[in-house]
N, CA, C and O atoms as CSV, one atom per row, in Angstrom:
chain,resi,resn,atom,element,x,y,z
A,1,MET,N,N,127.016,83.865,128.035
A,1,MET,CA,C,125.864,84.732,128.207
A,1,MET,C,C,124.624,84.206,127.479
A,1,MET,O,O,123.506,84.637,127.764
A,2,LEU,N,N,124.815,83.303,126.569
A,2,LEU,CA,C,123.668,82.790,125.828
A,2,LEU,C,C,122.989,81.629,126.535
A,2,LEU,O,O,121.903,81.208,126.137
A,3,LEU,N,N,123.621,81.109,127.579
A,3,LEU,CA,C,123.054,79.979,128.299
A,3,LEU,C,C,121.755,80.356,129.019
A,3,LEU,O,O,120.795,79.586,129.005
A,4,LEU,N,N,121.723,81.515,129.636
A,4,LEU,CA,C,120.533,81.937,130.395
A,4,LEU,C,C,119.286,82.039,129.517
A,4,LEU,O,O,118.257,81.473,129.885
A,5,PRO,N,N,119.325,82.738,128.365
A,5,PRO,CA,C,118.109,82.774,127.536
A,5,PRO,C,C,117.714,81.396,127.007
A,5,PRO,O,O,116.527,81.084,126.912
A,6,ALA,N,N,118.704,80.573,126.663
A,6,ALA,CA,C,118.387,79.223,126.184
A,6,ALA,C,C,117.748,78.403,127.291
A,6,ALA,O,O,116.815,77.640,127.040
A,7,LEU,N,N,118.239,78.553,128.509
A,7,LEU,CA,C,117.675,77.838,129.646
A,7,LEU,C,C,116.239,78.291,129.924
A,7,LEU,O,O,115.357,77.464,130.157
A,8,ILE,N,N,116.014,79.588,129.899
A,8,ILE,CA,C,114.662,80.117,130.126
A,8,ILE,C,C,113.709,79.590,129.059
A,8,ILE,O,O,112.595,79.167,129.369
A,9,GLY,N,N,114.150,79.616,127.798
A,9,GLY,CA,C,113.301,79.122,126.720
A,9,GLY,C,C,113.013,77.639,126.844
A,9,GLY,O,O,111.889,77.201,126.595
A,10,GLY,N,N,114.012,76.863,127.226
A,10,GLY,CA,C,113.817,75.426,127.363
A,10,GLY,C,C,112.945,75.047,128.544
A,10,GLY,O,O,112.203,74.067,128.482
A,11,VAL,N,N,113.029,75.813,129.617
A,11,VAL,CA,C,112.231,75.511,130.814
A,11,VAL,C,C,110.799,76.004,130.654
A,11,VAL,O,O,109.868,75.354,131.131
A,12,MET,N,N,110.610,77.129,130.000
A,12,MET,CA,C,109.267,77.708,129.884
A,12,MET,C,C,108.465,77.152,128.712
A,12,MET,O,O,107.240,77.268,128.710
A,13,GLY,N,N,109.106,76.563,127.729
A,13,GLY,CA,C,108.408,76.091,126.537
A,13,GLY,C,C,107.388,74.994,126.788
A,13,GLY,O,O,106.224,75.158,126.423
A,14,PRO,N,N,107.779,73.879,127.398
A,14,PRO,CA,C,106.803,72.788,127.600
A,14,PRO,C,C,105.595,73.173,128.457
A,14,PRO,O,O,104.473,72.847,128.070
A,15,PRO,N,N,105.762,73.853,129.608
A,15,PRO,CA,C,104.552,74.223,130.359
A,15,PRO,C,C,103.662,75.191,129.585
A,15,PRO,O,O,102.438,75.153,129.707
A,16,TYR,N,N,104.275,76.047,128.800
A,16,TYR,CA,C,103.511,76.991,127.981
A,16,TYR,C,C,102.655,76.231,126.971
A,16,TYR,O,O,101.457,76.488,126.849
A,17,ASN,N,N,103.269,75.298,126.251
A,17,ASN,CA,C,102.536,74.525,125.243
A,17,ASN,C,C,101.450,73.651,125.876
A,17,ASN,O,O,100.343,73.554,125.345
A,18,LEU,N,N,101.759,73.025,126.992
A,18,LEU,CA,C,100.752,72.206,127.670
A,18,LEU,C,C,99.608,73.063,128.200
A,18,LEU,O,O,98.446,72.660,128.145
A,19,GLY,N,N,99.933,74.227,128.706
A,19,GLY,CA,C,98.902,75.141,129.197
A,19,GLY,C,C,97.976,75.595,128.089
A,19,GLY,O,O,96.761,75.667,128.275
A,20,LEU,N,N,98.549,75.902,126.932
A,20,LEU,CA,C,97.705,76.290,125.800
A,20,LEU,C,C,96.787,75.155,125.367
A,20,LEU,O,O,95.601,75.368,125.118
A,21,MET,N,N,97.339,73.955,125.278
A,21,MET,CA,C,96.520,72.814,124.843
A,21,MET,C,C,95.430,72.500,125.861
A,21,MET,O,O,94.290,72.240,125.476
A,22,ASN,N,N,95.753,72.518,127.141
A,22,ASN,CA,C,94.736,72.270,128.170
A,22,ASN,C,C,93.662,73.343,128.153
A,22,ASN,O,O,92.478,73.045,128.306
A,23,GLY,N,N,94.075,74.593,127.966
A,23,GLY,CA,C,93.095,75.673,127.871
A,23,GLY,C,C,92.189,75.505,126.666
A,23,GLY,O,O,90.986,75.755,126.742
A,24,LEU,N,N,92.775,75.079,125.546
A,24,LEU,CA,C,91.976,74.837,124.351
A,24,LEU,C,C,90.965,73.723,124.584
A,24,LEU,O,O,89.803,73.840,124.197
A,25,LEU,N,N,91.407,72.651,125.210
A,25,LEU,CA,C,90.496,71.530,125.474
A,25,LEU,C,C,89.393,71.920,126.445
A,25,LEU,O,O,88.290,71.377,126.375
A,26,ASP,N,N,89.671,72.846,127.344
A,26,ASP,CA,C,88.647,73.300,128.289
A,26,ASP,C,C,87.560,74.127,127.616
A,26,ASP,O,O,86.391,74.037,127.989
A,27,VAL,N,N,87.938,74.931,126.626
A,27,VAL,CA,C,86.956,75.842,126.033
A,27,VAL,C,C,86.352,75.326,124.739
A,27,VAL,O,O,85.312,75.826,124.310
A,28,ALA,N,N,86.967,74.349,124.109
A,28,ALA,CA,C,86.460,73.848,122.823
A,28,ALA,C,C,85.224,72.989,123.043
A,28,ALA,O,O,85.228,72.102,123.896
A,29,PRO,N,N,84.174,73.243,122.287
A,29,PRO,CA,C,82.992,72.384,122.392
A,29,PRO,C,C,83.348,70.963,121.952
A,29,PRO,O,O,84.136,70.770,121.026
A,30,GLU,N,N,82.774,69.999,122.608
A,30,GLU,CA,C,83.080,68.585,122.334
A,30,GLU,C,C,82.911,68.251,120.853
A,30,GLU,O,O,83.718,67.522,120.275
A,31,ARG,N,N,81.873,68.781,120.258
A,31,ARG,CA,C,81.551,68.463,118.869
A,31,ARG,C,C,82.589,69.011,117.892
A,31,ARG,O,O,82.859,68.387,116.866
A,32,HIS,N,N,83.174,70.174,118.202
A,32,HIS,CA,C,84.123,70.829,117.292
A,32,HIS,C,C,85.574,70.704,117.757
A,32,HIS,O,O,86.457,71.369,117.216
A,33,ARG,N,N,85.818,69.875,118.732
A,33,ARG,CA,C,87.165,69.757,119.290
A,33,ARG,C,C,88.226,69.382,118.244
A,33,ARG,O,O,89.301,69.983,118.254
A,34,PRO,N,N,87.977,68.418,117.344
A,34,PRO,CA,C,89.005,68.106,116.335
A,34,PRO,C,C,89.356,69.304,115.442
A,34,PRO,O,O,90.516,69.487,115.073
A,35,THR,N,N,88.354,70.113,115.101
A,35,THR,CA,C,88.607,71.290,114.272
A,35,THR,C,C,89.444,72.310,115.031
A,35,THR,O,O,90.355,72.907,114.457
A,36,TYR,N,N,89.155,72.518,116.302
A,36,TYR,CA,C,89.922,73.452,117.120
A,36,TYR,C,C,91.367,72.980,117.260
A,36,TYR,O,O,92.296,73.780,117.153
A,37,ILE,N,N,91.554,71.699,117.494
A,37,ILE,CA,C,92.906,71.161,117.661
A,37,ILE,C,C,93.684,71.272,116.351
A,37,ILE,O,O,94.871,71.595,116.363
A,38,ALA,N,N,93.023,71.007,115.223
A,38,ALA,CA,C,93.687,71.129,113.927
A,38,ALA,C,C,94.099,72.579,113.655
A,38,ALA,O,O,95.204,72.829,113.173
A,39,ALA,N,N,93.223,73.525,113.961
A,39,ALA,CA,C,93.546,74.940,113.758
A,39,ALA,C,C,94.696,75.366,114.665
A,39,ALA,O,O,95.597,76.083,114.228
A,40,TYR,N,N,94.672,74.935,115.914
A,40,TYR,CA,C,95.751,75.260,116.850
A,40,TYR,C,C,97.083,74.700,116.355
A,40,TYR,O,O,98.099,75.394,116.379
A,41,THR,N,N,97.077,73.450,115.908
A,41,THR,CA,C,98.303,72.822,115.438
A,41,THR,C,C,98.825,73.512,114.182
A,41,THR,O,O,100.030,73.727,114.052
A,42,ALA,N,N,97.936,73.860,113.262
A,42,ALA,CA,C,98.354,74.544,112.037
A,42,ALA,C,C,98.966,75.908,112.354
A,42,ALA,O,O,100.007,76.262,111.800
A,43,MET,N,N,98.336,76.669,113.232
A,43,MET,CA,C,98.869,77.995,113.572
A,43,MET,C,C,100.176,77.892,114.348
A,43,MET,O,O,101.077,78.710,114.161
A,44,SER,N,N,100.279,76.906,115.206
A,44,SER,CA,C,101.519,76.695,115.950
A,44,SER,C,C,102.660,76.328,115.007
A,44,SER,O,O,103.775,76.829,115.155
A,45,SER,N,N,102.390,75.466,114.052
A,45,SER,CA,C,103.408,75.083,113.078
A,45,SER,C,C,103.795,76.269,112.197
A,45,SER,O,O,104.971,76.457,111.884
A,46,PHE,N,N,102.811,77.061,111.801
A,46,PHE,CA,C,103.090,78.250,111.002
A,46,PHE,C,C,103.984,79.223,111.762
A,46,PHE,O,O,104.945,79.754,111.205
A,47,ALA,N,N,103.670,79.456,113.028
A,47,ALA,CA,C,104.483,80.354,113.849
A,47,ALA,C,C,105.891,79.800,114.049
A,47,ALA,O,O,106.858,80.561,114.071
A,48,SER,N,N,106.011,78.490,114.194
A,48,SER,CA,C,107.335,77.878,114.360
A,48,SER,C,C,108.185,78.028,113.103
A,48,SER,O,O,109.414,78.036,113.186
A,49,PHE,N,N,107.556,78.144,111.958
A,49,PHE,CA,C,108.285,78.355,110.713
A,49,PHE,C,C,108.608,79.829,110.492
A,49,PHE,O,O,109.734,80.169,110.128
A,50,VAL,N,N,107.634,80.704,110.708
A,50,VAL,CA,C,107.783,82.122,110.382
A,50,VAL,C,C,108.666,82.862,111.383
A,50,VAL,O,O,109.435,83.735,110.982
A,51,ALA,N,N,108.579,82.540,112.664
A,51,ALA,CA,C,109.328,83.281,113.684
A,51,ALA,C,C,110.840,83.259,113.445
A,51,ALA,O,O,111.456,84.323,113.497
A,52,PRO,N,N,111.468,82.116,113.187
A,52,PRO,CA,C,112.911,82.149,112.932
A,52,PRO,C,C,113.283,82.926,111.669
A,52,PRO,O,O,114.321,83.588,111.626
A,53,VAL,N,N,112.442,82.845,110.652
A,53,VAL,CA,C,112.724,83.581,109.418
A,53,VAL,C,C,112.655,85.082,109.683
A,53,VAL,O,O,113.552,85.823,109.281
A,54,LEU,N,N,111.605,85.531,110.353
A,54,LEU,CA,C,111.479,86.956,110.657
A,54,LEU,C,C,112.592,87.450,111.572
A,54,LEU,O,O,113.129,88.541,111.377
A,55,SER,N,N,112.934,86.644,112.566
A,55,SER,CA,C,113.984,87.085,113.474
A,55,SER,C,C,115.321,87.210,112.756
A,55,SER,O,O,116.088,88.129,113.045
A,56,THR,N,N,115.612,86.313,111.834
A,56,THR,CA,C,116.870,86.367,111.105
A,56,THR,C,C,116.904,87.542,110.134
A,56,THR,O,O,117.935,88.198,109.988
A,57,VAL,N,N,115.798,87.806,109.479
A,57,VAL,CA,C,115.761,88.845,108.457
A,57,VAL,C,C,115.546,90.234,109.055
A,57,VAL,O,O,116.096,91.213,108.550
A,58,VAL,N,N,114.757,90.333,110.118
A,58,VAL,CA,C,114.368,91.648,110.637
A,58,VAL,C,C,115.047,91.987,111.961
A,58,VAL,O,O,115.703,93.023,112.068
A,59,ILE,N,N,114.902,91.142,112.957
A,59,ILE,CA,C,115.317,91.507,114.313
A,59,ILE,C,C,116.830,91.500,114.490
A,59,ILE,O,O,117.385,92.451,115.041
A,60,VAL,N,N,117.508,90.454,114.039
A,60,VAL,CA,C,118.964,90.375,114.241
A,60,VAL,C,C,119.696,91.533,113.574
A,60,VAL,O,O,120.576,92.115,114.207
A,61,PRO,N,N,119.382,91.905,112.327
A,61,PRO,CA,C,120.086,93.064,111.754
A,61,PRO,C,C,119.812,94.374,112.498
A,61,PRO,O,O,120.656,95.270,112.505
A,62,LEU,N,N,118.655,94.487,113.114
A,62,LEU,CA,C,118.322,95.731,113.816
A,62,LEU,C,C,118.987,95.850,115.183
A,62,LEU,O,O,119.515,96.909,115.522
A,63,ILE,N,N,118.968,94.773,115.976
A,63,ILE,CA,C,119.436,94.890,117.361
A,63,ILE,C,C,120.612,93.990,117.694
A,63,ILE,O,O,121.139,94.074,118.803
A,64,GLY,N,N,121.041,93.139,116.789
A,64,GLY,CA,C,122.175,92.254,117.059
A,64,GLY,C,C,121.724,90.900,117.582
A,64,GLY,O,O,120.606,90.738,118.071
A,65,LEU,N,N,122.630,89.930,117.465
A,65,LEU,CA,C,122.300,88.558,117.823
A,65,LEU,C,C,122.029,88.386,119.312
A,65,LEU,O,O,121.024,87.788,119.697
A,66,ARG,N,N,122.919,88.905,120.148
A,66,ARG,CA,C,122.745,88.727,121.598
A,66,ARG,C,C,121.447,89.358,122.083
A,66,ARG,O,O,120.705,88.747,122.851
A,67,SER,N,N,121.174,90.575,121.638
A,67,SER,CA,C,119.937,91.244,122.043
A,67,SER,C,C,118.707,90.513,121.510
A,67,SER,O,O,117.677,90.457,122.182
A,68,ALA,N,N,118.813,89.950,120.300
A,68,ALA,CA,C,117.689,89.213,119.722
A,68,ALA,C,C,117.391,87.961,120.535
A,68,ALA,O,O,116.227,87.609,120.725
A,69,ILE,N,N,118.428,87.285,121.015
A,69,ILE,CA,C,118.212,86.086,121.827
A,69,ILE,C,C,117.567,86.449,123.160
A,69,ILE,O,O,116.656,85.760,123.619
A,70,PHE,N,N,118.035,87.525,123.780
A,70,PHE,CA,C,117.415,87.959,125.027
A,70,PHE,C,C,115.979,88.436,124.789
A,70,PHE,O,O,115.103,88.217,125.626
A,71,PHE,N,N,115.744,89.075,123.667
A,71,PHE,CA,C,114.385,89.498,123.304
A,71,PHE,C,C,113.475,88.280,123.171
A,71,PHE,O,O,112.357,88.275,123.685
A,72,GLY,N,N,113.954,87.255,122.485
A,72,GLY,CA,C,113.175,86.023,122.328
A,72,GLY,C,C,112.891,85.352,123.661
A,72,GLY,O,O,111.783,84.870,123.897
A,73,ALA,N,N,113.898,85.321,124.536
A,73,ALA,CA,C,113.695,84.728,125.860
A,73,ALA,C,C,112.675,85.534,126.664
A,73,ALA,O,O,111.846,84.964,127.373
A,74,GLY,N,N,112.738,86.838,126.552
A,74,GLY,CA,C,111.775,87.681,127.248
A,74,GLY,C,C,110.360,87.484,126.742
A,74,GLY,O,O,109.408,87.473,127.523
A,75,MET,N,N,110.223,87.327,125.428
A,75,MET,CA,C,108.900,87.092,124.858
A,75,MET,C,C,108.351,85.737,125.297
A,75,MET,O,O,107.155,85.608,125.558
A,76,ARG,N,N,109.218,84.730,125.379
A,76,ARG,CA,C,108.772,83.422,125.870
A,76,ARG,C,C,108.327,83.514,127.322
A,76,ARG,O,O,107.324,82.917,127.712
A,77,LEU,N,N,109.075,84.262,128.114
A,77,LEU,CA,C,108.714,84.432,129.518
A,77,LEU,C,C,107.369,85.141,129.644
A,77,LEU,O,O,106.536,84.750,130.461
A,78,LEU,N,N,107.155,86.176,128.846
A,78,LEU,CA,C,105.871,86.872,128.873
A,78,LEU,C,C,104.727,85.961,128.413
A,78,LEU,O,O,103.631,86.006,128.971
A,79,GLY,N,N,104.988,85.142,127.402
A,79,GLY,CA,C,103.976,84.188,126.942
A,79,GLY,C,C,103.624,83.182,128.017
A,79,GLY,O,O,102.454,82.863,128.227
A,80,TRP,N,N,104.650,82.680,128.700
A,80,TRP,CA,C,104.407,81.735,129.788
A,80,TRP,C,C,103.596,82.401,130.893
A,80,TRP,O,O,102.657,81.804,131.421
A,81,LEU,N,N,103.948,83.621,131.242
A,81,LEU,CA,C,103.228,84.327,132.293
A,81,LEU,C,C,101.770,84.553,131.906
A,81,LEU,O,O,100.877,84.401,132.740
A,82,ALA,N,N,101.523,84.915,130.644
A,82,ALA,CA,C,100.154,85.128,130.182
A,82,ALA,C,C,99.345,83.832,130.265
A,82,ALA,O,O,98.199,83.839,130.715
A,83,VAL,N,N,99.939,82.732,129.833
A,83,VAL,CA,C,99.229,81.447,129.898
A,83,VAL,C,C,98.988,81.062,131.348
A,83,VAL,O,O,97.907,80.579,131.685
A,84,TYR,N,N,99.968,81.264,132.203
A,84,TYR,CA,C,99.815,80.915,133.616
A,84,TYR,C,C,98.665,81.701,134.246
A,84,TYR,O,O,97.859,81.143,134.991
A,85,LEU,N,N,98.596,82.976,133.947
A,85,LEU,CA,C,97.565,83.808,134.559
A,85,LEU,C,C,96.181,83.595,133.939
A,85,LEU,O,O,95.173,83.723,134.634
A,86,LEU,N,N,96.116,83.276,132.658
A,86,LEU,CA,C,94.828,83.173,131.982
A,86,LEU,C,C,94.243,81.770,131.967
A,86,LEU,O,O,93.023,81.612,131.920
A,87,VAL,N,N,95.097,80.742,132.005
A,87,VAL,CA,C,94.615,79.372,131.840
A,87,VAL,C,C,94.520,78.623,133.160
A,87,VAL,O,O,93.789,77.637,133.257
A,88,ARG,N,N,95.235,79.068,134.162
A,88,ARG,CA,C,95.245,78.307,135.414
A,88,ARG,C,C,93.844,78.202,135.997
A,88,ARG,O,O,93.005,79.088,135.834
A,89,LYS,N,N,93.628,77.113,136.664
A,89,LYS,CA,C,92.334,76.892,137.298
A,89,LYS,C,C,92.428,77.335,138.749
A,89,LYS,O,O,93.467,77.157,139.385
A,90,PRO,N,N,91.369,77.900,139.271
A,90,PRO,CA,C,91.411,78.325,140.669
A,90,PRO,C,C,91.566,77.112,141.590
A,90,PRO,O,O,91.034,76.033,141.331
A,91,ALA,N,N,92.295,77.325,142.648
A,91,ALA,CA,C,92.498,76.256,143.613
A,91,ALA,C,C,91.187,75.968,144.331
A,91,ALA,O,O,90.451,76.880,144.708
A,92,THR,N,N,90.918,74.703,144.509
A,92,THR,CA,C,89.705,74.340,145.238
A,92,THR,C,C,90.000,74.317,146.721
A,92,THR,O,O,91.044,73.831,147.155
A,93,SER,N,N,89.090,74.836,147.475
A,93,SER,CA,C,89.279,74.849,148.931
A,93,SER,C,C,88.407,73.764,149.532
A,93,SER,O,O,87.233,73.617,149.192
A,94,TYR,N,N,88.999,73.028,150.412
A,94,TYR,CA,C,88.271,71.965,151.092
A,94,TYR,C,C,87.966,72.423,152.513
A,94,TYR,O,O,88.871,72.743,153.284
A,95,SER,N,N,86.699,72.448,152.842
A,95,SER,CA,C,86.345,72.822,154.207
A,95,SER,C,C,86.016,71.548,154.993
A,95,SER,O,O,85.331,70.646,154.511
A,96,GLU,N,N,86.516,71.520,156.177
A,96,GLU,CA,C,86.301,70.317,157.000
A,96,GLU,C,C,85.194,70.548,157.996
A,96,GLU,O,O,84.868,69.652,158.775
């Protein structure tokens, strides 16, 4: 039963991260781009450290391991959906 959430997390993670980085590069001013990228990387690293600690200390004791894994997979899916809807570029139409 743990294969499905792990699969969802593994499949949705890379497009999510690439979408965030591409969106950041689209909106960051050229002059301040290194600062934006540094801030994004620092916050991403911070979240990668804090999330497992919080889930182990808070979420798993409250709802159990299996439910916590499904919760994490659901949150990743929602994050991917948000990035897909907010960062995607409109399709260009070619008229002949």
